[in-house]
N, C-alpha and C positions, 0 to 999 in steps of 0.2 A: 546609381543614384536614381530616385524616383522621378519620372517625367511628370511635371505638373499638368501637362495637357491631357494625360491619360487619367480617367476617373478611377478612384479606388474600386477594387473588386467588391468590398463591403464597406458601407458607410452608415453609421447610425447618427441621426440628428435629433438630439433631445428625446430619444425614444423612452417612453414610459409604458409600463404594462401593469394591469391590475387584474385580480381575480374576484369574482363575485362570490362572497361567502355569507350565508345567512342573510341574504338580501342587501348586503353592503359591499361596495367596491373597495377592496383592500389593495393598496399599491404594493407591488413587489419589485418593480424597477422604476427609477425616477430620473428622467432627463439624462440618459446615458449617451455620451458622445464618443465615438471611436471610428477609426478607419483602418482598413487593411489594404495595402498596395499589392499589385500583381507580384507574385512570387514571394511575398512576405509571410513569415510565421508570427502570429500574434498570440501571446499567452494570456489567459484569463484565470486569475486565482482568487481565492476567497473561501471562507468557511461554508459548510452546508447551509443552505437557506439564503445565501447572499444574492442569488439570482443568476448564477453562471449558466445553468442549463436552460433557464427561461430565455436568456438571450439567444441561445441556439435554436430554441423552438420558435421564438418570435420572428426571427429573420426568414424562416421557412413557412410561416403562417400555419403552424401545426400546434398551436396552443390548445390546451384542454377546452372543453365546451364552455366552461365558466371563465375563461381568460380572454382578454382582448387588449389590443394596443390602444392605450388611452391617450397617448400624446406622441408627437414627433413622428418620425418615419424611419424605415430601414430601406436602403437602396443596395441592390446587387447589380454590378456593372452599370450603374447610373439609372436603373429603373426602380421605381418605388414599388416595393413588394405589396404594400397595402392597396395600391391602385390597380393591380393586375386582375383581369377577369379570370374565370375558372380555367379556361383553356390555356391562357398565358401562364397562369400559376403552375399548372401541371407540367407544362413544357419547361418552365424554370426548374422545377424540382427534378425532372427527368434528365436534364442535360447540364445544368449549371451548378447545382449544389449537391454534395454528397455528405453523408454523416456516418461516422464510425462510433459505435457505442462502447460503453465500458465492458459489458459482458458479451463476448462474441458467441458464447454458447446459446444465449437467448436470441441473438440476431440471426442464427442459422437454424433452418428447419431440420429437426433431428431425423425425420423420416425420408429425406431426399439426399442423394449423393452430392458430394462437393462439386463434381463436374457439372451436374444438372443445374445446381444453384448459380454457379458462376456463369455458365452459358446463358442462363435465362436473362441475366443482366444485358448481355449483348443482343439477345433476341428482341428484347423490349426496344432496343435502339435500331432495330431493322435488319439485323444479320440473320441469314438463313441458319437452319439447324447445324449443318456441317461446318459452316464458317464460324458460327458462334462457339462451337466446341473447340475449333482450332485456336480461336482468339482467346478462349478461356485458358487453354493450356499455356499459351504464350504469356498471358498475364500472370499466371501462377509462377512461371519462371522468372518474371520481372520482379516479383516480390520475394525472390530467393527461396522458393520451395523446391527442394531437390526431388527428382523423380515425379514431376507433376502429373504424368499420365497415371501413375499408380495412385497418387493422392486423390485424383478426380473420381476414382472408383470407390473411395471410402465414404463413410458417414461421419458427421461432425464428432460424435462421441469417440471415434477412433483416432482423433488428432489431439495433440497437446494444446494447452491454452495459447501458447505462442503461435502454433500453426493455425489455429482457428482465427486468431487475430489477423494473421497474414492473409487468410482467405477473405475475410471481411474487407480488408483494405483493398484487395484485388477487385472485389465487387464494386467498391466505392469508386475506384479509379477507372472502371470499365467505360464510363461515360466521359472520361477526360474532363472532370469538372473544373470550373474556374475557382470555386471555393470548396475546400474540404474542411468539414467540422469534425474534430476529434474530441469526444467527450470522455475523459478519463480512460484513454485507451490502454494504459499500462498498469492500472490498479490490479493487484493480485498476481502480477507476473513476477517471476524470479528476476534477480538483478541482471543476469546474463541475457535473458530473453528480453527484458525491458530495454537494455542497451541496444540489442539487435533491432528491436522494433523502432526505436528512436533513430538509429542509423538509417534504417530502411526508409522511414518517413522523410528524413533529410535528403536522402538520395533521390527519392521519387519526386519530391517537390521541385528539385532542380531539373529532373528529366521532363516532368509534365508542365512545369511552370505554374502550378496551382498555388493559390493563396491558402493559408491554413489558419483556422481559428482553433487553438489548442487549449482545451479546458482541463485543468488538473489541480489537485491539491498537493501534488508532488513538486516542490519548488526546485529540486535538483533537475528533474526532467524538463521543467520550464526553462531553467538556466541553460541547459545543454542544447536545446532545440530552437528556442524562440529568438526573434530579433527584438521585439518590443513586448512589454507586458502591461496589462491593466489590472488593477486591484479593486475588486468589488467588495463592498460591505453594506449589508442591509439595503441592497438595491441601488446603491450610489457608487459611482466610480470615484474612488478617493485618491488614487495615484496612478500615474502612467508615465512610461518612459522607456528608453533602451534598457534591455533586461540586465545587462551586466552593471551598468551605472546605477540602476535603481536598487539592485540587490546589494551592491557594495556600499551604497550610501542612501538608505531609504529616507524619505522626507515626510512620511506620515507615520504616526505612532502605531497604527494597525499593521502596516507593512513591516515595520521594525519588530513588532510583537510576533508576527508569523515567523520571521527569520530566526528570532531568538528562541523560539520553541524547539527548533531542531537540535538534536544531540550534537554538540560541537566536538571537534577533534580534541582529545585529551581530557574530556569531561566524563567522569564516571559517577555512578550512583553514590559512592562514599565520599566524593569530593564536594558536590553541590547538587541541589535539585535543578531540574530544567526550568527555564523561564516559562511562565504561562501567562495567558491573557485572562485577567480576572473577569468573573461574571459570564454572561451568556449573550449571544446576539439577540437584539430586540425582535419582538414579533413584528411582522410587516405592518407599517403605518402607525406604530405605537409611539414614535418620537416626532411630533408635529413641528417642533421648533428646535433651533440650535443644531449642533453637529450630532449626527447619528451615533458617532463613536464615543461621545462625551461620557456616558455612564461607565465606560470601561477604561477610560484613558487617565493615566497618571499626570498628564499635563493639563487636564481640563480645568477651566476657571469659569467665572460667570459669563464671560463673553462667549465661550464655547457652548454654554447651556442655553443661550438665548438668541444667538446669531448664527445662521447657517453659513459656514465658511465657503467662499467662492473658490473655484479652481484658479490657482496662481502658478505662474511660471517659476520653476526652481532651477532651471538649467537648460541646456540645449535639448529640445525635444521632450522636456520633462514638465509635468504639472502635478500639483498636490492640492487636495482640498483640506487644508489645515491652517488654523490661525497661528500655530506655533511651529511651522515646518522647520524653522531654523534651530529649534531646541530639541529635536528628536534624539540627537545623540546624548542628551542629558538623562534619558530614561534609565532608571536603576536596573541592575541585573539582580537575579536571585542571590540571596546571601549564601556564601559558601558554607558547607556543613561543618567544617572545622570551627568556624566562628559561631554558627548557630547551635552546634552540638546536638543535632537532632537525629543523627544516624550512626549507629554503632558499626564497627567493622564487620565484614562478612564472617559467617560462621567458622568455627575451628576446622583446620585441615586434618586433624587427627581424631581418632575415636571411631565410633560405629557409623558407617554411612547411612543416611536416610534411604538411599536407593543404591543397589548394586546389581548390575546386569553382568552375567557371565556367559560368554559364547552364545548370545541370543541369536537365533536364526528363524526365518519364516519363509516357507515355500508355498506358493499358490499353484494349484493345478497338479498335474502329474505328467511324467515323461510321455512323449517328447516335447510337451508344451509347458513344462514346469517353469515357473518364474521365481527365482530366489530374491524376494524383496528385502530380506535382511540376511547377513552372513557373518556369523561369529562376532557379534557386537558386544564388547565388554566396556562398561562405564561405571564410574562411582560418582555419587553426589552427596556432599556433606550437608548437615543442617544449616540453614541460613544462607546457602549459596545458590547461585543460578548457573545452570548449564545451558548455554545457547546451542541449539541444534540447527545447522545450516546446510544447504545443498539445494540443487535444482529440483524441480518437480520430477517425481519418479525416483528420487534418491533413497526413499524409505523412511522419511521423517514421520509421516502420518502413520505408517505401519508400526513403527516403534512405539508411538504414542498409544495406538489402539491395543497393542500387545500389553503395554504397561497397565492400561485401564481394564484389561480383561475382556475386551470386546472381541478379540481374536486370540486363538491359542497358538503360541509359537511352536516350532518344531521341537521334538524330543531331544534331550541332550543339553539344552541350555538351562539357565537358571535366573530367577528374579528374586530379590530379597528386599523387604521394606523394614527398616530399623532392625536389621539382622535376622528377621524371621522370613522364612520362605514364603513367597507370594504365589498362590495358586494361579495357573494359567487362565482360568475362566472365572469371571466375576461372581458367578453363582456359587462357587466353591470357596470364596474368600470369607473371612470373618467380618462381622459388622464393624469391628474396630478398623480393619484394613480398608474397608469401603469408605468409612468416614475420613480416614487419614489421607486418602488419595482422591483429589478432586481435579476439575478441569474448568478453564475459562476458554470459551470458544471464540472464533474469529468474528462471527456475526451474531450480535446479541438479539437481533430481530428473529433469527431462527431458533435461538436457544431459550427464549422466554415465551411462555404461553401468553398470547395476546389477550385472552379473555380474563386473565387473573390480575388482581391488583398487586402492587409492590409488597404490601403487607402479606398477602397470601403466598406470593412467590418465595419470599425469604422465610416466612413462618413455616411453610410446609417443609422446607429443607431442614429447619431447626428441629421440627418434630421427628422427622424421619431419621435424621443423623444423630441428634442429641437426646431425643425422647422428651423434650420439654413441652409443656402445655400451659394453657391459661396465662396467668400473670407472668410466670417465668419466661414463657415464650415471647410475650409482648416486650418484656424488658430486654431480652436478647436481640429481638428485631431492632429495637431502638439503638442498642449499642452498636450493632453491625452497621446500621444506617449512618451513625455518627462517624464510624471508622472509615467509611468510604466518602465522607464529606457530603452526605445528603441529609435532608431535614424531614421532620414529621409531615411536612406539607406533601411530600411525595408518596406517603403511605397508601393513600387511596387512589393514586394514579395508576393507569394501565400503560403498558409499554408504548402504545401509539401516542400517548400524551407526553412522552419524554424525548429529549434530544438523544442523539447517538451516544454521546459521552455519558449521559445519565443512565441510559440503558446498560452500558458496559459496566458502570459502577454497581448497578443492581446485580449484574451477573457475577462480579467479583465478590460482593457481599454474600451472595448465595453460595459461592464456592467456599467461603470461610465459615459457613454456618456450623460445620462440624469440627472446628479448630483443626484443620488439616496439617499434616506434616510435609506434604508434597502436593504442589499444584502444577498441572500441565497447562501452560499458556500457549494455546495454538493460534498463532497470528493474532494476538489480542488487540492490536492497534492498526492493522493494515487497512481497515475500512474507515478509519477515523481521520478527521482533519488534523493537521499538525498541532494546533492549539489544544485539541482534546487529547491527542496522543501524549503530549507532554504531561498533562494532568494525570492521565492513567498511569504512565510510567512512574511519576513521582509517588502516586498512591501505592503501586506495587512495591516500590523500594521501601517506603515507610512501613507498610504492613510486614514486609519481610524482616526488617530490623526489629520491629516490635515483637513479632511472634516467632522469629527464627524459623520460618517456613522456608522450604526449598522450592525452587522453580525449575521446571524443564521448559525452556523458552524456545518455541519453534517459530522462526521468522526468516523472511527473505530480505528484510530491511537491516542492513549491516550497521547502520547508525543506532538502531534500537538494540541490536545485539551488543554492540560496543559499549553502550551506556549501562546496560543492566546485567551483563554476564560476568561471572567470576572465572568460568571455564567455558571453552568452546569445543564442540565436536563437529567435524566436517564429514558428511556422508556423500557417497557417490555410488549409485547402483547397489545400494544396500550394504556397502563396505565402508568402514571407517578409514579415511585417508589421513586424518590428522585429529589429534586431541591434545589439549594443553591449557595452561593458564591463558586467560583472554588476551592479556597484553602481549604475550609471546606469540600467540597464534596470529594476532592482527598485525603486529609490528615486524614479525619475521625473525629468523628465516621461516618460511612456510612452504607447504606443498604447492606445486605449480597450479593445481586446481584452486586452492585457496587464494593464490595470487591473482588468478583470473577473476574470481568472484569479487575480490576487493577492488580490482581495477575497473570493474563494470559498474560499481556503485556511483550514482550521479552525485554531483557536487553543486552547491548553489553558486560557486564561483564560475561555473560554466566551462571550466577547463576539461578537455577530453583527451589530453595527452597521456601517454602511458597506458592506454587501454590495451589489454591483451585479448585478442579475438580468438575464440575457440572455433576450430574448423569442424565441420561435420555435425551430425545430429547425435543425441545421446543414444548409445547402442541399445538394442532390444534386450530386455531382461530374460527372454527365452534363450538367446544365444549370446551371452556376454563374452567380451574378448578374452582370449587366453592371456597369461602373463599379467601385466599391470592392467587393471580395468580401464584406466584413463589413457592408455597409450594411443588410442585411435584419435584422440583430440588434443593430445598434450603438445604444447609448443616447445617443451624442453626434452623431448624424447631423445635418448642418447644412442639407440641402436637395437640390434636383435634381442638383447637381454630384456628389454621392456616388453617385447612381443611374446616371449616364451616363459619368463620366470616372474612369479609374483614377488614384489619387493618386500623386504622385511619391515616390520613395524617397530622401529627403534625409538626409545625415549632417552632424553637427556636427564641430568640430575634434577631438573625442575618438573619432571613428569610430562614434558612436551614431546609427544610421539608423532613421527611422520612416517608414512608408508611410501618410500620412494627409493629408487636405485641411486639417485644422485647423492653424493656426499653432502652432509648438512652445510658445510662451508660454501658449497656452490649453489645452494638454494636461495631464492630471491628474498628480498626484503621489500616491504610496501614502499612504493615510490612516493605516495602521499596518503595521509590518513583518509580513510573513507568516511563520508558523511551521508546523512540521510538523503 
């Protein structure tokens, strides 16, 4: 229980922040109040642009040059950050507050070894060179990095994303901070690595006694780690309370909307669309009166549009900024597709596959340092169906996609066929029709779209190159594609920087459909998006698939997304297929022990972490993969020497559900609980 005599580690009193843009002060945070007690983990959620990262920057006084705290105050350990002089501010940043950013690759210097970078953190605090290096190795051990001495000699690019994040956390904890700020620390990580990082943070906060401000759009991660959660919308704190109580019974329509956007257990694309939050977040300072959420709220009335709702108590330790907090449960869900009649069943399971891979392999390098990134991968995908491809980083997912797109040539001996016709290994040797038929939607639309081109040019150029249309015909097709992805003519002249993340991804989807493709590779198409935007994009992909009978190869580490959109699922490990089958059978079991571990690692908004299967050891090197079963070095179900020496058979049942394991199918596990996003 919190001691009332001890001041909170972080306290915000009516804190407001504004940015000066074109000579005008634009508010981005308005009268935010929150506190974090010693040893407490406080989650902060909300869509992009809600002000989450601005909170993190403001409490450290590292706002951009055009930003300033326009009202209220931020206190760390009882001291007003805004009143500190330069020397005291530097001391506070050096010893009391540490921050871990979303992308560890950018936080680490690529030209300096890991050991030097971690040791430098201790040297800044006064340790000698030898002592700093000893403490650096000790800290790497504490963040569960095996063989820390060897890791210290490596450079950042030689480490996986999960290892890089552990190094950054080690550097942050070097100064034993009283406040640790984590800004989207698990975005882009595999489910197993994400679960390990969250476990690590939970363990370290108990060891160090640090308070944590955890910023994330991953509601499952928030539920699994945090004690309390605050919900930000358009710079206002609209709801706050104990995380499990709040997620189980939200009392603000925005919180309820975020939770409903998640793919729910048992919900598939053919049953119902995902719930979405209509409209878009308002521009900062654009709603001067009334509730900031009123333009998007199904409960809004004239009172909401004219009177700013106060924070009201809705339970023990809970507050909500809503006039109708007692009616949130009345919000309607999306109409089931059976009633709406908007989505036809998935494509037929017989006939010519749109994609067929036969014994596809890919080897990088040459002996003795050859890495077999893919090994004898055979898959079929029918028109109008989605194949979900899952596995940890390094499993071969991207290599398979690159081979399919003709960006790399697979090894001789395998085969690829598109609509029954052989697919040349290199894109320059493929026909124009094959290039048009096979398209991709990338993870990050910012990198995929030319920033200097308008939406009209981005889509129009693809139409001309893939379809040969020009002039009025091209303009008509641009309009049709925009309408199909739920954009309007107003966006035609806009450039990517003027669009939201969801709008940019819609433009990327429209461009991929410019040539009426038969197969679209979706490479983590929603991992960088908020849950509300993710739901809209997944609904769009499902509707376009039903309308055009296009097939998707979906690469994702989000098992909630895979569960919702996939008809079939393939599980890769070290380039080898361990399991393939209909989505329901792979997810509900019996399934391979590796699949079981992936499912158990998926976070849930219930916050329950029971049944988690922890994989021991690191993923083996592709240069010297294990003999026998590739997974036996980490497998919790290993049965004996046969796993070490003999590769398991890849056997399928009558439904086409194949599992590569020595264990009899009757002894393989079933999912303890459905995985959610």
